N, C-alpha and C positions, 0 to 999 in steps of 0.2 A: 419444722419434725422430722424425725426419722423416718423414712419410707421405710415399714417390714414386711417382708415375704412370709408366707405361715414355713413354718419350720426354723427360718431363721434365729437368730439369738438380738436382740434390740441392742445396737454395741454401746450408747449411751445412759441406760441403764447399768450395763457393767461396769463402762465409768465411773459414774455418780455409786456404783456398791463397792469398790473396790477402792472408791476415794476414801469412804468414809471406813473401810474395812484398816487404809493407810494409817488414817485419820487414827481411829485408836489403836493401833500396834505402839503409836510411836507415844498418845498417853501414858497406856499403861504399863511402856518400859522404858525410864527415864534410866539414867545412871545412879541417881540419885533423885529419893522425893525432895528433897530440902533444894533442888538448886534445878528448880525447873522451871524454864520460863512457864511468863505468867498468862500467852493463850493457852498451853495445855495442858491448866491445871483448868478443876471444874469451878465453877462460884461457890464459896464458901454459903451463899442461900440464895437472896436477892440479886436480882441480875444472870446474865451469860455471857462466859468467853467462846473461841471458839469452839475448842473442846465438849463444852454444853453440847455444840449442834452432834456431835460423830451417829451418838443410835438415836435422836429423831431420820437424820435421814436414812439410816439400817434400816428403821422401819419405812420409811415412805418404802422406797426398794420392795420390800416385802410386798406392798397396795399395790405399785404397780407393776408387777408379777402378777396379782392376782386380777388386774384392771384388765390384762394381756391376757388371762388363763378365760375368762366368761367368757369371749365373743366363739371363742376353740368347744365351745362344749355341746351336746348336742341336749335339748329340752328335754330331752327324760332321762338325764341324765341326774335332772336334779332330785328328782323321786324314787330315782336308784341307792342300793346302800353304798356302791364301787365306789364314789364317788365322797364322801363321808365317812369310808373309813378309810380312804386314801388321811380327812383330812385331819381322822380321830387320833390316827400312824403317826402321821407327820407330830402333830401335837402334842400325842406320851413323850415322844424317840427325844422330840427340842429337850421337856421339862427333864426326861431322867438324865441326859446327856447336860444338861443344865446341873442337874442336883450329883453327878457327878465330877464336872467340876468345879465345880464349889468342893467336894471333900476333897480335892485335891489341895495341899502332898501329904499327908499325915489320917484323913477321912479320919478324924475325930467325929460320931455322931450325933453327939450329943453339945454342939456346936457345927450342927454340918448347917449353913444358911441353906434355906429354903427357896426365896426370892433367887433370879437371879438376871442377866440380858436374854442369855435362851431361855429359860420361865417365860419371859416378860413376852419374844417375842413368839415365841409361841400360841400366848392367849387369845394374841394383837391378834396372830391371823389367823386362825379358831373364830373370831368370829367379824373381824371382816368377812374373809370368805363366804359365815351365814350372811353376811347384813348384803354383802354382792350378791352370790348366786341364788339365794331367797326374791329376793325383789327384782336382776332379772325379768325382762317383759322374751316373748317369743318371737323371733325371725322369723321372716319367711323362707329360712332357708333350715327352718326344724332346726338351727341355735340359738343360746343365748344373749339375747341381746344386754348390755349394762343398763343399768338404769340412771343413769348421772340425777337427778331428781331427788329418788330415795337416798343416795349414797349422803346428797349434800345434806341432805334432813338427819340424816339419821346421824352424821357427825356432829349437825348443829344439835340435836337434840345430848346427845353424847356429854356434848363443851353446856348446856343450858343444866345438867344433871347432875354434874360437877361441877359446878359454878354451885346452884342448890345447895350439896350437900357442903361443901368449902362455910358457905356465910351462913346457914342456918339449923343445920344438920349443929345441935347441943350434945360438945364432948364432954364425959365423967369424967367434972374435977376440972373441966376448962369452962367448960360454956359453948357456945357459935362463935365463928369469924376466926378462930385462930388456924393463923397461918405460918407457927413456924416449926419448930424439927421435937418439939413437944409435943402442942401445944392440939395442932393440928389432926385433923379428921383421920387421913391419910394413915401416919406416924401412930393413931390411936386405936386403929384396927390392924392393922400389923403389929402390932407389941401382941393385939387379945390374937389374934387369928394364930401366928407366929413361936409365939413368945421368945422373950428378948434373948435367950443363948442363941434362938437362928434366925436371928437379922443379920445386918451390915453391919462389921462390928465395927465399922469407922463411921457408923450413921448416930454421931452421940450429940448430947446436950450439954451445956458445960455447966459443971455442979451436977448433973443428973446420971451420965452415962449414955451407951449406947438410949437410945430411946424413936428408931425407925429405919425404914429400907427407902432409896431412892428404884428401886422396883419392888413399891408394894405393890399389893393387890389391887385397891381404890380405887389408883393412881394409871392400873392397869386402862380406865374405860378415857380417858385423852388422853391415855397416848393408840388409843387406837382410831384415831381420827387423824392422826398422823401417820396410818396406812390406807386408811378413806383415804386422805389427798392423793398421795399418791395412784391409789386407782384410779382416782379421778381423773391426775393426769393423763395413768395411761390412756383411758377413755377418748378426753380429749386428744391426743397424740395422735391420734388413727383414726380422727374426725378429721383434722383440720386440711391432712389434708401438707402437714409439713409446716404450715403456719406457724410459726413462732409467738405472734401479739396476744392469743387467747388466753394462754398460758401464762407468759408472761405477763399479765395484764393480773391475771387471778394470784400469784406468786406477789406482783405489787401488793396487793390489794389485802393481803394475808399480814403478809411482812406489818403493813401498816395497820390493820384493825387489832398484831399482839400489842402493838408501842404504846397503842393509842388505848388501849385497855390495862397498862403499866400500875399508871393510878388507881384504878381500882381493883386490880387484879393482882397484883404486883408479878413479875415471871417471875418464876423458881424453878429450878425444870427438877430440884430434888423430890418436889411432889409433884411436878410435869401441870401446874396449875395453865387454865385458858390461856390466858393469852399467852404461853409457853409453846402449846402447840401449834394455836395460830401463827405467831412466827417462827419459831424454827421449819411450819410444811410450807409455810412461805418461802421461806430462804432456800431451801431444799430444791421447791419450784422453779425457782429462777437459774439453783445452780442447773440444773438438768439439764435447762431451755440453752444456756451459757455453753456445756459438755455436746450438745447435741449439735448446738452449731459449730464447736469444733471436731467431734467427731467424722464433720459430711467434709470437712477439709481437709486439703492434701495433704498437708502437717500432720492431720488428730491422727492419725491409726498411731502413729509411731510416738508421738507428744505425749498418746494414752497407752502404750503398750502395757504398762507396770501394773496403774490402776486394772485393765483389764483384765491383767491377768487374775489379780485380783478379785475383782468382781465374778468372773467364771469360778470362782473356788469360794465365795467368800465363807463358808459356813467351816471349811479347814483350812483354811485361815485366820478364822474367830481361836480354832481350837489351839492351831499351833502357838497362836499368842500366846493363850493361855497355858496353855503346859508351862510352854521355856518361863512366863511365870510366874507360876506357882510353884516351877525347881530353881528356876535362877533363884528364890530367895529363902532357898535352902544353904546355908553351911553344907558341906560335901564329907572337907573332914571334923577332927576333934578342936577343941580351941577357938583359933583366934585367927581360922585359918580365911579366906575371905568368903564367899559365894559365888555360887559364877558371875553374878550379873558383879557382883562388888568385886570383880578381879581383872571383869572388864574395864568396868569403871577406871578404877587403875591403872589399865594401860592406857585409855583412853589421855588422861590425865598428864601424862607423862609427855607424847605426843602433844597436846593442846594445853594451853595454857589457864585460860577461864573456863572455870567448873561446872557454867553455864551452856557451855558448847558440849565441852566434856562430856555433860548427860543424856542432850540430844544426840552426840554421835555411836553412844550407845543403843540409844531407841532404833535410828536410822542405822544400825547395825543389823538389829536382831531385824528388821521389818528388809534390810535386804537380804540374812537369810532364808524368811520366811518365802519372799519370789522366787530365789533359787531354787527349792523345794518346790513351788509350785509347777514354776516354766516349761519345766517337760511332763508335768499333765497336760498341762494348756496349750501347750502341741501336739499332743496325743485327744486330740477334744475329749479327754476326762473331766467330768464335770462330776463332784461328790455334793448326791442329792440325797434329802433324810424322806 
């Protein structure tokens, strides 16, 4: 695993986080949603695609940052107010920023989507940080010591609790055990807590309308498991003296467990079933091991330049992509004039005959633009932190 001195950034973590950001940009920025390659589309419900792994990987990276943070804290920090105020501040800012981005471009509060990507990151971050910090032991040097057994038990407990709720909690009007977009417990809770006008407008059930949100409230529990897996891997990385096999074995075990559980608890990203949490956590772990080995190779830094730039300013990259996505869908002029995104797609279609490839080219251009904006910040060591 990657050697890491105090105060230095873990290159492989930035590499992985940057690939997640790049994947997210490619997924949300096509020239045409209808002309999008299958791997860049989310699974309609059951099953998974590469696009479904982007968000879990980002959460996994949040967990790795937590795992690297805990040993740097003094034991006194756990009982002081400064740490928890920082956690509360970061959580609140992420939620607020997520709501603002959801409100774009027209700020229609009557249909403001309340759940969202940044909101889920905020809640998972807060819960995972509380688990890792409160469970940490005290080292001989007066600093906290990451408690791997407790973190693993907490992850297992969250998955077991969520599984039990999905399987046995009776949903009014449907009964227990439904895992569809309308009758599942996560979908029902979101409709009750947030109300339908404040859910993801594309979270629909045929013949019913909007029924669920993929970043809903209850599914935050299994999503937190992806964060805890990242924290565990960060601890194993620092403890294993650069030996990849223990971490690789963990990743393989999680993948096998996720696939083996699929017949009992289907892999469904949109309600983040336990099998999906295990599978995605395992794939993120295997990817991290590979990227760590690559980052320590002679050509690694050069090959990873773009992902490392994106990973070093992941939140800013996400914000830029959301702004381009929100305003890219607006018609800048009246009548039949195309949106900026449609205009670029029309240009790429003139140069590229294949409409799918032209649509992908639009997404690549957006990725190139965001990277170009972030490169000067990266070279100056400027990284946005909330």
